[in-house]
N, C-alpha and C positions, 0 to 999 in steps of 0.2 A: 365447322368451326369448333364445336364441342369435342369432336374426335381429336382434333389437333391439341386442344388443351389437355385432354386426358393423356395423350401420349407424352406431352411435355412433363406433366406431373408424374407419369409412369417412369420416365427417365430419371427424374430426381429421386423418386422412391427407390428405384433400382440401385442408384449410386449410394443412397443411405444404407440400404440393406447390405450391399456388398461391403461397405465400409465397416459396419457393425460386425459382420461375419469375419472380416479380416482381423479386426482388433481382438474379438473373442477367440478366434482360432489361434492367434499368436499367444495369447495368455494361457489358453488350455495346453497348447503344445509345449510351452516353456515349463509349465507346472508338471507335465508328464515326463519331460526329458531331463530336467535338472536333478542333481543329487540333493537329497534331503537328509543332512546329518547335523541336526542342531546340537550345540554344546553350550555349556555355561558361558564360555568366552564369547561366542557368537551372539548370544542373547543379551549381553550387557549393553548398556547405553554407551555410545561412542561420543566422546567430547575431545576432539583434536588429539587423540592418542593418549589422553590422560584418563585415569580412573575417575569416575564421577564422584563428587563429594556432595552429600546431602540429597535431598529429594528434588526431583525435576518439577515438582508442583510449587515452585516459588511464586510468591504473590507479586503481581505488578500493580503499580499505582494506577488508579482509574484515570488519572490525568493524561497518561499516554494514550489511552483509548479515545478520550474526548478530543484531544488535540488532533489525533489522526482522523476522526470523523469530521471535525470542522475543516481540516485541510481538504479532505475528499469532497465535501460539500461545495466549497468555494472553487476547487479545481474543476469540478464538473460544470459548475456554472460558467466558468471562464471559457470552457469549450464551446458554449453557445455563442460566444462573440465571433468566432471564425465564420460560421455560415452567415451571420448578420452582416459581417464586413463584405462578403462577396456579393450579397444581394444589395447592400446599400450603394455600392459603386456601380450598379448596373445602369449605364447611360441610356440604354434603350427604354427602360421603364420610366426613368426620370423624364425623358423626352416625351413619351406617350402621355404622361400625366401632368405635363407642364410644371414640373418641379414639386408637385404635391407628394410624390413618392419619397423624395429625399427628406422632406420635412417629417413625413410619417415615420420613416426609419429613424430619424434623429430623435424624435419624441419617444419612440419605442425603446431605443437604447438608454435614454436618460431614465425612463421608468424602470427598465431592467436593472441598471446599475444602482438606482435609488433603492430598489428592493434588496439588493446585495448589501448596500450600506446600512439599511435598517437591520438586516440580519447580523451584520458585524457588530453594530451598536448593541444589539440584544445580547449577543454572546459576551461582549466586553462588559456590559452592565451586570450580567449574571456572575462574572468573575471567572469564566472558564478559561480566559487567556492569562490569568494571573498564575504565576508559577511560584509555589511556596518553597522558599529556600530553606534547607535544613539548618538548624542552629547547632552550634557546637557547645558542649558543656565545658570542655577544657581547652585552654589556649595551647598553642604549639610550644610556648615556653615552659608551661607546666609539664607537658609530656616529655620535653627534652631534659628536664631535671633528672628523671629516673633512667635516662638513656646512657648506656656505657659505650662510648665510642671505640674503646679498645676491642671489644667483642666484634664490632662491625668491621674494623680494620683487619682482624684475624680472619674473619669469614671471607672478606674480599681477597686476601692474600692466598687463602686456601683454594679458591675456585677460579681465580684469574691468574693465568700464567703467561 
């Protein structure tokens, strides 16, 4: 029996080793065969065919990160509902336990969803779901006062034909 287990693990180890060798071999072969002629143009940042403006190290608001983490947390928790649903509807287990299985599964899911609701309430109470809207200092009518519509029309005539 132990010999069979060792040969099964040996087959898996062999496949892993061959896979690693295959990947590394491809990477090494491509680095040896490809031309290597770096230039200033090749080393610049590519942004949809446009020359980059400013630094690539732009700051992102932490709220994007927090919202993404909250989404992932609740999304992963929702994934646990699918296995529960398949086990909950197992008629054989319900029949074997005289219905106790169904009640147990029902209490279990209420407890699970209750914990999710407590987590959502906590996140909501801490204000992580509040999105701070930017305030404008000038109204659009104030900006429009210094706007010359003739220049705008000339520009449009020049570039639209």
